N, C-alpha and C positions, 0 to 999 in steps of 0.2 A: 501710662506711656512715658511721662516725664521721669517717673522713678526708674523705669527700665532704661531710659536713655541716659539718666545720671549714672546708673550702675555701669553701663557700657563705657561711659566717658571715664569713670574712675578706674575701670579695669584697663582701658587703653593707657591712661596716665601712669598707672602702676607698672605695667609691662614696659612702657617707654623708659621709666626711671630705672627699672631693673636692667634694661638693655644698656643704658649709659653706664651703670655701675659695672656690668660685665665687661664692657669695652675698656673701662679704666683698669679693671683687674687684669685683663689680658695684656694691656700696654705695660702695666707695672711688671708683671711676671717676665715678659719677653725682653724687658730692658736689661735683665740679668742673663747670665748663661742659662740656657734652657734646652729643651729638645728641639727648638727651632734654630738656635744658634749657640754653639758652645762658648763663644766669646761674649754673647749678649748684644742686643741691638740698642746700645746705650742712648742714641738720640731720642728714643721713645720715652725715656724717663722724664724729659722736659715737658711732655704733653700728657703724661699718664694721669695727672690729677685734674686735668681740664674737665672731663665728663662728670666729676664729682660735684662741681660748683653749681650747675643748675638743679641737681637733685637736692643738695643742701638748701638752696634758696626756696624751692617750690614744695618740698615735702612738708607734711604736718609734723608737729612735735611727737605725736604718737608713732608716726612712721619712721622717724629718724633712727631710733635704736634698732629697729628691724632692718633698715637699709644698711646700717653700720655692720650688724652681724652678718648679713648676706655678703657684703663686700669683703669683710675680713676673712670669712671662711673661703670664699671663692678665690681670692687673690693668693692666699697661702696654699690652697690645695693645688693650684697651678704652679706656683713658684717652687714649692717643696714637693713636687710630684714624686721625686726619687725616694721619699720616705717609705713608699710602698714596698721597696726592696728590703727595708729594714724589718718592718713588721706591719701587718695590715692595720693595727691599732694606731700606729704612729701618724699615718696620713689623716686619721680622724682626730686625734688628740690635738696636734699642733694647730690645724685650722679652727678647731673649736675654741682654743685659747685665744686666737686672734679674732674670732667672732665676738668674744666677750670684750676684748680691748676696743674694737671698733664700735661696739654697742655703746660704749661710753664716749668715744672720740667724736662720733658724728653729731650727737646733741651739742657737744662743746663747740664744734665748728659751726653749727647752726646758730648757737647763741652769739657767737662772734659776728655772724652775718646779720643778725637782728640788731645787736647792740651798736655795731660800728659799720653800717652798710657802705660808707664811702671809703673806709680804710680796711675793709675786711681781709683783703688778700695779705696785707702785712701781718696782721695778728693771727690769721689762719696758718701762715708759715711758722710763726712763733709757736703756736699750739702744736703743730705737727712735729717740730723738733723736740718739744717737751715730751710728747708721746713716745717718740723714738727712744729718748733717753730712759724714760720710766720703764719701758718694756725690756730694757737690758739689765734691770736691777733684780736682785733677789734670786730665789731658788729657780724661777722660771726664766731668768735672763737669757735672751736669745736675739743677738744683733743681726742675724740673717735678714736681709730685706730692707735695711736702712737705705734710704734713697741714694746717699752719697756713694755707696759701694758700687753702684752701676757704672760709675765713671772711672774705675780702677785703671783703665788704659788711657784716659784723657789727662796726661801728666800736667800740662800747664794749669788746668783747673784745680787739681787735687793738691797742689802745693800749699794752698792755704790751710791744709790740715796741720801744718807745723804750728799754726797759731790757734786754731779752733778745734782740732781733732776732725774726724769725719763729719762732725755735726755741722760745721760751717758749709760744707759742700751740700749736705742735705737741705740746709736752710735756703741756699741759693736755688736749688732745683725746685723746692716747694714754693718759693716766692714767685718764680717764673711761671710755674704751673697754675697757681691760684690767680696771678695777675692776668694771664691770658684767658683763664676760665671766666673771670668776671668781665673781661673785654667782650668775649663771645656771647656771654649771657646778655649783655647790654644790646648787642645787635639784634637779638631776638625780641627784646622788649621795646626797643625804640622804633618809632614809626618812620622808618627811612630805609633806603637800600643798605645792603651789608657794608659796602665800603664807606658810604656816607655815615653810617652809625659808628663804625670804627673811628672815623675821623673825629666825630663829635666826642666819643669817649676818651680818646687819647688827648684831644684838645683840652678836655676838662681836667686831665691828670698829667699835665706837662711836668710838674715837679716830681711826681712819683715815677714817671717814665725816665726822667733824668737821673734820679737816684738809682733806679734799677740798672740803667745803662752804665753808670759810674761803678756800681758794685761789680758788674760783670766784667767791664773793661779793666777795673782795678785788680780783680782776681787773675785775669789773664796776664796782665803786665807783671804782677807780683810773681806769678808762676815762672814766666820766662826769665825774670831777673835772678831768682834764687836758685834755679836748677844749675848745678855745677856741670853736669854732663860728663866730665872727665875727672876720674879719680886716680890717674896714673901716678900722682905724687904721693899717694897713701900706701902704707904697708899692706900688701895683699895677704889674704889667708886662703890657701889652696886646700880644698877639701874633696873627698870622694864620697858621693852620696849613693847608697845602696838601695835599689828598688827591686825587691824580690818578687813582687806581684803575687802575693798570696794573702788570704785572710788568716792571720796568725792564730785565731782562736778556733778554727774549724779542724776537727780530725784527731785531737788528742796527741799523744806521744809520737805516733808515726808522722804526723804533720809537723810537729815541732822539730823532729829530727831532720826531716826533708828540708824544711825551711832553713835550719841552721847550716846545713851543708850547702844549700844554694847561696846563702849570704857569705859563707866562707869562700866559696868559689868566685863569686863576684868581687869580693874584697881583694882576693889574691890577684885577680885580673887587673883591678884598678891600681893596686900597688906596683904591679909589674909594668903597667902602661905608663905610669907617671910617678911623681914623687909627692903625693899629697901630704899635707901636714896633719891631717886627721881623717879618719874614716867614720862615717855617720850612718847608723842604721835607723830604722823608723820606730814608731811607737810600738811598744810590746813586741818588737821584732823577735825577741827571745822570751818565751813565756815562763818556763820554770824559774822560780825565784833563785837567783844566783846566791845572794847572801844567805837566805834561809837554808838552802840545801848544802851550802858549804859549811854551815855551822852545825846543823841538826840531823841531816841525812834521814829524814822521816820517810823518804820514798827512794828506794834503791835505783829504780830506772831513771827518775828525774835527776837524781844525784849523778848518775853516770853521764847524762846529757850535759849537765852543768860542768862536769869535769872535762868533757870534750871541748866545750867553749873555753874554759880556763886554760887548758893546755894549748889551745890555738893562740890565745892572747898572750901567753907567757913569754914568748920570744919576739913580741912585736914592740918595737920602740915607738912607733907612731901611735898617738892616742886613738882609742876607739870609744865612740859615744853611742850608746845603744839603749833602746827602750826595754823595760823589764817589769814583770809583775813582782814587786819587791815585798816579800813576806817578812814580818817582824813579829816578835812575841806580843800578844795582847796584854799580858800581865808579866812583866819582867821577873817577878819573884817566883813564878811557877814553871814547871818543866814544859818542853815544847809539845808533849803529848799528855793530856789530862787523864785523870783516873777513869773517866768514862769513855776514853778512846778518841775524844775530840781533840783537834789541834788547837793549841793555845796560840792562835795566829790571827793577825790582821794583815790585809794586803793593801799596797799602795801602787798606783800607776806611776812608774818611776823612770828616771833616766840615770844611767850609770856612766861615769867616766873611768875608763881603764887606761892606764899609762904605764909602760914598762912592765906589763903583766900584773899590775896591782890595781885594785879598786881604790880610786882616789877620792871621789866625791859622788854624792847622790842627790838628785832633786826628786821630790814627791809632789805630784799634781795637787794644786790647791783649789782649783775651781773645777768641780766635777760636773759632768753632763747630767741634767735632771732626768730622772726616771731610769736611765740606763746605767749610770755609774753611781748615782746617789739618790736615795729617797728617805729623807729624815723624818717622815711622818708614819713610821711603822705602827706606832701605838694608836695613832689617830685613825688611820685607814688600814687596818690589818689585812682585810680582804684584798685590797688593791695591791698591797705590798706582796702578798703571797702570789698574786697573779703575775707580778713582775718576776718573782723568784722562779716560778714554774716555767717561765719563758726563757730561763737561763741568762738573765741579765746579771752582769758581774758588778757587784757593788764594791766600792773601794772606800778606804779611809781617806780623809782629807789631810794633805800635807800642810805644814805650818811655816816652812822656811822658804824664802825666795832666793834660792841658791845662785850664786855666781861662780861658775867653773873657771879654773885657770890652768892652762897647760904649762909645761916646763918652758916652752918658748914664749910665754908671756901673753898668750891670747886669752882675753876675758870674755866669756859669753854666758848666756842663760838660755834655758830650753823650755819655753812654754809648750805644753803637750797638747797636741791636736786642737780641740775646741777652745783652749786657753788663748790662742793667738787672735781670736775674734774680739777680744776685750782689750781696748787700748790701755785701760788702767793697769793691767797686769804687765804688759811690756814696759810701760812707763816705770813701774816699780822695780823691775829688773834692771833697767838702765840707770835709774837713780841709785841702785845698789852697786853700780860699777860695771855692768855689762857693756861691752863695746860692740857686740854682735848678738843678734837674736837668732837662735836656732830652733826651729819648730819641728818636732817629731810627730808624725801624723799617721793615722790609719783611717783612710776614707774608702777602703776597698769594699766595705759592706754595702755601700750605696749602689754599686754596680753602674754608676752614672758619671760620665765625664763632666756633665753640667754641674753636678754637686761638688765635684772636686775643683772646678773652676770658680764656683761661687766662694768656696773656702779660700782658695788662693787669692782671689781678688781682695779679700779683706786684709790679708797679710801685707799687700802692697801699702795699705794705709799706715800700718805699723812702722814701716820704713820711713815714710814721709813725716809722720807725726814726730818722730824722735831723731830723724837724720842718722839712722843706724842701718847697716846692712842686715838683710834678713836671708836666712837659709832655711829651705824647707826640704826635709827628707821624709818621703812618704812611701808606704809599702806598695802603692799602686798609682800614685799621682796626686797632686801635681808636684813633682820633685823639681826644685828650681832654685835659682839665686836671684836676689833683688838688691839693687844698689840703693843708697840713701835718697836718691831722687824718686824712688818707686819704680824704676825701670827694670823690667825682667831682662837679665843678662844671659840666661841660659835655662833650658828646661828639657827634661825627659818627656817622651810621649806617655800618655796614660795607658795603664794596663799592659805594660811590657816589662819583662825581666831584664834588667840592665843596670849599669852604673853610670854615673855622671860626675866628671871631675870639673869643678868650677872654682872660680876665685872671686872673692869679694873684698872690697877695701875695708880695712879696719879704720873707720872714720869716726872720731869723737872730738873734733875740733871745736864744735859749738853745740850748745844746748838750746833747744827751741822753747818757745812760750808754752807749748803743750807739756814739755818736760817739766817746766817750773810750776805751771798752774793746773795742769790736768784738765778735767772736764768742766772747766769754768763756763764755757759757752752754753752748753745745754742747761746748766744750772741757772744761768741768767734767763734763758728762754722759759724755763719752768716758772721762775719767779714772775717774769713779765706776763706770761700767759695767765697765771692765777690772779694777778692784779688786774688785768684787763677784764677778765670774766667777772671778778667781784665788783669792780667799779661800774662796769656796764650793766650788771644786774641791779645794783643799787640805784643807779641813775634811771633805769627803766621804771623801777617801782616808784621812785619819787615823781617822775613826770606823769605817771599814770594817776597817782593820787591828786596831783595838781590839775 
């Protein structure tokens, strides 16, 4: 009977802890744009980590990795639900990757709770930011879901990004969540009423409460002070953004031809309605390689379509900026068609600047999307590579130059392509090379989801604040918008509509931020401190146990 009762008690405990983790996963996912709210319910992010705290405290060491894997899988399955429209495998692969990440993270959080019970919330926030940074590195780097991005609309708070990058906002959120989580945990463990327990806990941590209050108040004060709000004294750049609302890769030549004529019609309407200084199309808005077919003419039908585009651009004095599948010779010393009939060609996801009918400059994407645009492990995992090829994933070569475009009227800008604008280090590199405006060309139509497009756009807001540069987004289906250097959305087209938007952004480059100079210094400090605390805490625990 005792054994049976113990099993029931363990089962109830396990289900209770899984319930808390599920609650945290839902709070996390719904903090961001989702099927519940396309803007995101951002206040939830401040309480999303609270349910994790009692689970970390009470679970066994053996259970911690399991709970971490459960939480990682569930939270990202909800958060990235729109991956199902891309491919059924995608909604499985991404949550599995995060299950592995949290399988490691939860034991680290538990170690902090064991080694430093009185100050655990500080160090757990440090460890959380270190985890967010590490998961954005390397081939699998994926910044979606960093806590700070949930606050893309809370402008006074996110202004600290010019000092710390998005990481400082994540730290503030994690600290508040863990702090409140430990406070509530104490109320369950202390033998008094809820309010009396809270009073005792906060009374014992007056210094910590004061520091947290100062951090939050300081963040808000800093935000209100540094926001300019008005940029009327800056030289404006008026652009026409073309949203043709079509997946450029579906349908072959008939689709390419239809899309080209739609974009030409929208461009002509925009040019007739106003006098933009540039017309911007989206990522791979025009698929046939302009440079390749102009040089080698290996496909007569695609060459004819390229000529239609070039003839249209020939008499346009306004610059055109467009995404293109840029084909180049793989071996410059060989002909375009090899003896066995294969094309001597590699492809780049590229942006072309046409001005006065001539191709002036090209940028080729340097940070490719894992699995769908790049898989460097063909020899190691040939079967998996072939599976990706069989599902028509389009692999690209990596570009090597961080191009800064310059138009005849002196506007200097760079064009991170789609996924590239979610990495702060890339936009920083462009700006340090001389770009005064960040222009993101995107294709998010494949998601079929407004929430996915809003999640992506929310990250672009931080690129503006981190570097104090205007951001322009030209997407084939949304979210096509303009963002000023404060991170304020100054205009946006609706999602999944065929239309154009004429917007103006200030060319502001009067000051460079700490993030511009030092980059991702803040998460590197968090990573260093997290490792030091875990090492010192572990050694201290071993020494005390031996004594």
